[in-house]
N, C-alpha and C positions, 0 to 999 in steps of 0.2 A: 599603689604597689601592694600586693597581697602580703599579709603577715606570715612570717615563717612559723612553723610549729615550734613550741617550746622544747628545749632539750630536757629529756627526762633520763635521769641516771638511777639505776636500781642495782642492788647487790643481791646475790642469791639468797643470803640469809634473811633478807627483809620479808620474804614471803614463805620461808620454809617453816613448817610446823615444828614445835620444840621436840616432839618425840622422834621426828625424822632426823633432826639435827643430831640428837643423841645417838641414833642408830648409825648415822654416817660416821660420826667422830669415834664411835666404838669399833669401827671396822679398821683393823690394822692395815689391811691391803689398801684401803682408801687413803690412809695417811702416808703409806710408803710410795704408792704408785706402781702400776703394773699393767700388763696387757690384759684386756678383757673383751669378751664378745658382748656387744651391746646392740641396741636399736636406737638410732638417732632420729629425733623428731624436730622438724623445723616448722614454724608457723609464722605467718606475717599477714599484714593487712593489704588487700588488693588496692592498688592505686592510692597508696597512703598519702603521697605528696599532694595529689590533686584534692583529696578530701581535707587535708590539713589547711590548704589554701582557702577552701570554702568555709571552714568552720571557725568559730570564735576560738582564739587560743586557749582560753580557760576551759571552754567546753571540750575542746580536743584533749586537753590535759586530763580532764575528768574521765573522758571516754577511754583513753589509753590506760588510765589507772584501773578502771573497771575491767578492761580487756586483760591486763596482766594478772589481775586477781583470779579471773576465770581460768586463764591458761595455767597459772601456777597451781591452782586448786585441782584442776583435772590431772595434771602431771603427778602431783604428790599423792593423789588418791590411789594411784597404782604404784607407789613407791619409786617413781621416777625422780630425777633431779634436774632442775632448771640450771643449766650450765652458763648460759649467756642470755641477757636481755638485749635485744637489738633495738633500734629506734622504734620499730612498730611490731615487734614479735619476739619470739624466743627460740633458743636452741635447747633441747632437753635430751637427756640420756636415760634409757631404761636398761638396767643390768650393770650400771656403775654409778656411783661408787658402791652401792648395795647390789651384790650379785644376785641375779635371778635367772634360772634356766629358761623360763618362759618370757624373756624380755620382749620378744616380738609380739606375743599375745597381749602383754600388758600395754605396749605402745599402741597397738591397734585398738584395744578397748578404750584407752584414754583418748585417742583421736576421735573415735565415734562419739564418746561422751561430750568431748569438746565441741564437735560439730553441732550437736543438738543444742548445747548451751549458747554457742555463738550464733546460731540461727535465731534464738530468742532475742539475744542482744541486738542483732541486725534489725529485727522487727521493731524493737524499741527505738533504735536510732532513726530508722526510716519514719516512724510515726512522729517522733519529737523534733527532728531537724531536717527531714527530707533527704538525708544523705544515703547513698547506696553503699552501705558498709558491709564488707565481707572479708572473711579470713580463709586462706588456703593453707594446706599442710602437706608435708612430704616426709616419708619415712625410708630409712635404709638401715640394713643390718650388716655387721662385720666387726672386725677387730680394731680397737683403738688403744692408745696408750693413755692411761690415767695418771696425771701428775700428782704430786703431793698436795693434800688438802690441808690448809691451815685452820686454826680454830675460828676464823671468820668466814669459813666456807668458800674462800676464793679457790677456784678450781681451774687448772690449766690442762686442757685436753688437746692432744694432737692425734690425727688420724693416720692409720696405716692403710694404704690402698685407697686413698681418697674417700673413705667411708663418710666422713662428715661433709665434704664438698659435694659428693654425689647426692646426699640427702637434700642439700640446699638446691641443687640443680633440679632434682625431681619435683621438689615443691613448686618450682616455677611453672611446671607443666600442669599443675592442678587447676581446675576451674574455680571460680569464686565459690567458696563454701565447700569445696571438694578436698579429697585426700588422695594423693598419688603415692605409690610405694614401689620399691624396686623388686625385682624377682627374688632377691635374697630374703627380703622380709615376707613376701607372699608365700614363699616355700616354707618358711619356718612356722607360719600361722595358717597354712593350708587346711581347709576343712572347718577350722574354728571360726573363720570369717569368710565373707563372700567377696571375691575379687573379680573384676572384669579386666581381661587382658587387653591392653591398649596397644600392644605390639612394640616393636623396637623403635627407639627414638635416639636421634643424634644429640648428644649433650656436650656442651663446652667443657673441655678438660678430660673427657673420656675418649680413649683411643679407639674404642669400638662402640657400635650402637648399644644402647641399654634397653632391656625389656622392662616396660613400665606397666603397672596395674593400677586400677582404681579401686580403693577400698569402699565397699558399698553398704556393708552391714554385717551382722552376726551370720555365721555359717550354720550348717546342719549338725556339725559335730560339737558336742558339749563337753566331751572328756576324752582322755587318752584311750579309754576302753572303746568308745565309739570309733576312734581312729583305727584301732586294731581290728575292730569288726569290719570296717570298710576294706581293710587289706585282706581279711580272712583269718578267722581264729584257728589256732592249733587245736588238736583233740583235747577235750576236757577229761582229765583223769586225776585220781588221787584225792578227791574231795567228797567221797560218798558219805562219810560220817557227818560232815558239816552240812551237806545238802539235806540229809535226813533230818537233822535238827531244825532246819528252817521249814521243811515241809510239815513237821509235827506241829510247829508253832502256827502254821497256816490252818491246819485241821482244827486246832483248839480255838482259833479265831472264828472259824466257820460255825463252831458250836456255841458261839456267843461270849467267848472270853478273849477280849482284845489283848494283843501281845506287842511288846516292844523288844526287839532283838538288836543287840549291839555287836557288830562284827569287827574285831580288832586283830591286827597282825602287823608285822614289819612291812615297810614299803616294798612293793614288788612281789608280795607273797600271793597275790591273786584274789584280794577281797572283792574287787569290782567284778571280776570274772565269775566268782562264786555267786554273787547276787544276780548277775545277769542270767546265769544258767537257771537259778531258782525262779526268776520271773518268767523266763521262757517256758518253763514246765508248768507253771501255775495256770489253772483253768478257772474261768468265771471270775476273774479278778480285774478290777479297774486300777491301773497304776497311775500314781502321781509322783513325779520325779523332780528332785532339786539337788543341786550340787554346790557346796561351798567352794568358792574360787580361791586359788592360791594367792591371787592379787586382791582378795576381797576384804582384807582386814579393815580397810578404811571405807568400806561400802556398807553403811548401816542397813540392816535388815535385808541384805541382798538374797539370802537363802529364803527368807519369808516371801519376798517378792516373787522369786522363781516358783515357789510352791503355790502361791496364790494365783499366778498366771495359769498354772496347770489346773487348779481347782475351779477357777472361774472360766476356763476354756478360752483364754486370751493369748493369742500368738504375739510374737515380737513385732510383727508388722501391722497389727490391728489398729484401726483408726481410733481417735479419741472417743468418738461417739459409740463405737462398738465396745470399747473398754467400759465406758460408763454403763451401757445397757447390760453387759455381762455381769458386772459387779452388783448392780441393783437386783438383777435376777437371782444371782447367787446368794446374796444376803437376804433377799426376800424369802427364800426357802429356809433360812436359818435364823428367823426371828431377829432382824437386823437391829443393830445399835446405830442410831443416826450419827453419833460421833465417830464410831468405827468406820462408817461409810465414808466420811470425809478423810479419815486416815488412809483407807485403801486407795481412794482416788488420788490422794497426794503421793503415796508411795509408788503408784503405777504411772505417775507423771501426767495425769489428766485432770488436775484440780482447778484448771482455768486461772492459775496464778493466785488462787485464794488459799492462804495458809491453813494448815490443819488447826483445829480449835486450840487456842493457847490458854484457856482458863484453867486447864488441868496441869498439875505438875508432870514433868517428863515420865516419872515412874508410873503414875496413874494412867497416862496415855499409853504407855507400853503395856500395862496390864489389860486395858480395854482392847487393845489390838490383839493380844494373844488370846483373850477370851473370845473375841470374834472369830479368830482362826480356828479355835477348838470347836465353836458352834458350827462353823462351816464344815469341818471334817466330820463331825458327828451327823450332820444332816446328810452328807454324802453316804456315810456308812449305814444309815438307816435304809437307804434305797438300794445299795449294792455293796458287795464285798470290796473293801477299799484297802489298797496297799500303798503306803507312803515310803518311798525310798529316798533318803537324804544321805548324800555321799560326801566324803572328805570333811567330816565334822571338825577335824583339827584346824581347819582354816576358817571356822566360824568367826564373824566379827563380834566384838564385845557385847553388842546389843542382844 
């Protein structure tokens, strides 16, 4: 008779980082309980009962522990909260108890990160035990009622309009390793992510067919400015003075005096639109763009990675071999630091599981990385007039 999988009990607090615990407990609305717009994420192991019967109970326990740590880490990275640990997966919320307007974008970004990490886990499991291990995910957005949170992070969520239940049903439609989302989530994150319309599906508990999408990767739109541009800009007026200041800085740069310009204003005042108009009017300039993400406070060096992708000419869908070649070419033109080369490959996710050199203290590694970045920028600037546009600096991560 096959051995049953061991029972594993987990509490939300056991995997929640201290700083996130403090942020949750500091939120009065989280402690009171209220209606909130959120995105719900469900994840579970495909055919888990079958796998549990084939695996050694202790090995299965260790595998699930590794799985839960990956899932919790991916959720917390985007300030989501793991609400429930199921026998072989989780339910997580983005937008509660910590409110975020971009909850759908955070959930989609977390799901894609998790899919990549879980793919690596699946390869390890297949190599070590021969098991076909895979996780599927489902997302839905809508209104839920958040119950009171005690100081042990026990959270009691109930859904309005079957929001949670629908997320669980949609998850069951996802293929192994895949991510299914409802139309509500796809609409909120449209443009920022790439969705494939799978058409209307009949789901248990839903009175009408539900339109389902597959989340496939990042989209073409990187900011709300690009979203506005896709819809069509209004006429640009009233910023002639600021535009003239930027154009003067560019002329001084062309004469050999590099400039750094900080554009500040209240939210919604048009900072991004001003910079866009300046870039559109600039001639003979090579632009490299990066944006700090509102959900990027826990993504170390995420702006540096985005800027490096632009400088190295590496797209999001580039193969590992293409990334390695581009980095080596780029650093070869900038008097490469061999240690920095390992750092770049590690940051861009193509280090072949070889960790970045550990002989240097973290601050020294950080210094070497920034020195390499500066060398890279200077090498580009020697060949062509180079403009770096880094947006939303207030969202920069501590690194």
